[in-house]
N, C-alpha and C positions, 0 to 999 in steps of 0.2 A: 686505407687502400682498399678497392672494392675488391673480393676475391671471386671463387670459383667455389660453388659448393653443393654437394649434397642434396637428397629431400632431407635426411636429418639435421646436415647444415642449417638449411633453410627455417624450419622448424624452432633450433636453437636459436636463431636470430631473430626471427619475427616473435618469440617467447620471450625473449631480453627484451622485446621494444626497437626492435632495428628496423630499418627499412632494406626489403630481399626484392630484387627481380627475377621474375619465376615466368617459365614458358608455362601459356594458357593453349586450349585449343583452336585459339585464332590467332593470336601475334604475343610478343613478350609483352608483361607490364611489371608496372612497381606495385608492391603492395605492402600493408603496415596493418598489424592484429588491430581490432575495433578494441581490445581490452587496454590499450598503448595509445592514447588519444593525444600525447606530445609526437609517439610515430607518426599517425595520422595527419595530422597538422605539418609535419615533413614532407608529406607527399607533395603538399601544393606549393613548398618552398623551393624544392630537387626539380619541378616541372615547370615552373613559375606560372602556373594555373589559378586562373583566378578562382576567388575563393567563396565566388558566385556560383561556378560552376561545380556543382556536387559530385561526390567521388561514389562511385558504385561499389558495390558489395558481394563479394566472392563469398558462398554457403558450400557445405560439402553435400548436401541433402536437404530436398524437400521438407524433413522432419523437422528440419531446425529452424525453419518457421516458427513453430510455436514458442521456441526459446526466445523468440525477437517480438520489440515492442512494434509489432507490424499490423494494420487492418488487410487482411488477407480474405478477398472477394472471391467470391464464385467464379469471377471472370480469372481472377490472377491462376487459381487453382487450375481452372479450364487449361491455362497458357501453359502451367508447370508441366503437368501431366501430358500435354503434347510434345513439349521440346525443351525439357531438362533430363538428363543431363544436354546443354545443348548452347550453342549461340544466341543466345536471347536474354535481356534483362527487360525485368519485369518492374516497373516501377509502382510501391503502393505507398499507403497513407503508412506515416511513421510518427511515435512519440516523438516530440520538441528535441529532447534528451537526443537520442539517437539521430535524428533528421538533423539536427545542430553541430554535431558530431563530423558528419561528414562532409558538410557544406549546403545542406538543402533545410528547407523552413519546415515541412511539416510533412513533405515523402522522403524514398528512399529506393534507390534500385539495386534490386537482386538479381544474381544468376549462379546457379548450378552451371561447372563447365562440364565438358564433355573431355574430361581429362584426369585421369588417376592419378597420376602424382599430386596432381595439384589439389582435388579432392581430399586427399591424402594429408597436405600439406593444412588445409582447413578444417578438417576432422581434428589434427592435435590441438590447433591452435586456437580455435573459433572463427569466427567471420573475420574477415581481410578485407579492407577497403583494397580497391583495385583499381587501376588505371593504366593505359598504354604503354609502355618504356618511350618515354620519347618528351621532348621539350614541350612545351604548349606548342598546339600548330603545326608541329613537324610531322612527318609520316611516321606511324609506331615501326618499333626496332622488330626484327624478325630471326636475329638470330643473339647468342650472348657476347656475340663478339663485337656485335653493333650496341648492342646495350653499352658494353664498357666503353666504346669510343663514344659515345653519346653523353656517357657522364663521368668521361675522366677525368681522374683526381678531384672529385667531388664526392669529397669522405660519409656527406647525408646516404650516400647509398651503401650500404656493410657488402653487400655480397647478390651475386648472380647465378641462378640455380640454371644449368645448362641440360636445355631439354631438346638439344637439335634444334634445326633450322623450322620456324614456325611462319607459314603464308596463308593462314586462313581469313579470311572477309571479316572485319572487324562485328561484333554483336547488334543485332538490331535492336531499338532500345521502343517498349512499349511503355505507356502511360495507362493506369486504368484506375486512377484513384477517383474517378467522376464519374457520373454513370453510365457512359460511352467508355471508349478508348482513344488513342491519338498514338501515330507512330510518332516518337520524338527524333529518332534517329535511324536512315537507312543502312543495311547492315547486311548481314548471311541468310536473311529469311525476307523473302520479298514481299511487299506490303500487298502484292496480290493475293499472295499465299494467306498472309493474317486475316486480309477481309474475307476470303472463304469460309475461314474458321469460325471466327468470331462475329461478321456481319459487316454492314459499310461502317467507318470510325464517324 
């Protein structure tokens, strides 16, 4: 049975290899610590998400990038300096082991959220595979109650951290793995703003 937990409870469950729903700076998401590959795999089945659609990864601070097997380009560093913490996921080249873990081939999407509690959780358990709390293709959940309803009686979700109502716009996703950049998903940061900052995609 899924239960409501506080920050320490969420840390404990994630550290034990469980899947937990967490409030973010945009909407609610479901997450699993990268240190527990079986839990990361559960995210796909919990959401009925195709394994070809890679999971983004939450980190607590840009300094964490140095401890991940990723290619951190000058363009990625500029974006992080400008928009982190915040609603921007930056897709960068990654070691195949890391990329495969989250359903990618040779890249991974990283984000530092603008939410103190979520960053504290990621600081405690390490990087978290994190995706919107909903069945694949359905609207994301904006409250803990809606998460509990969406995953009612699904024991693959062990806990929900209730951070209050969250009605932010989903993060924009920018891929900087190539020589330029491309917008993968339109979200909180408009493409016109990104183009003004980075130049034409």
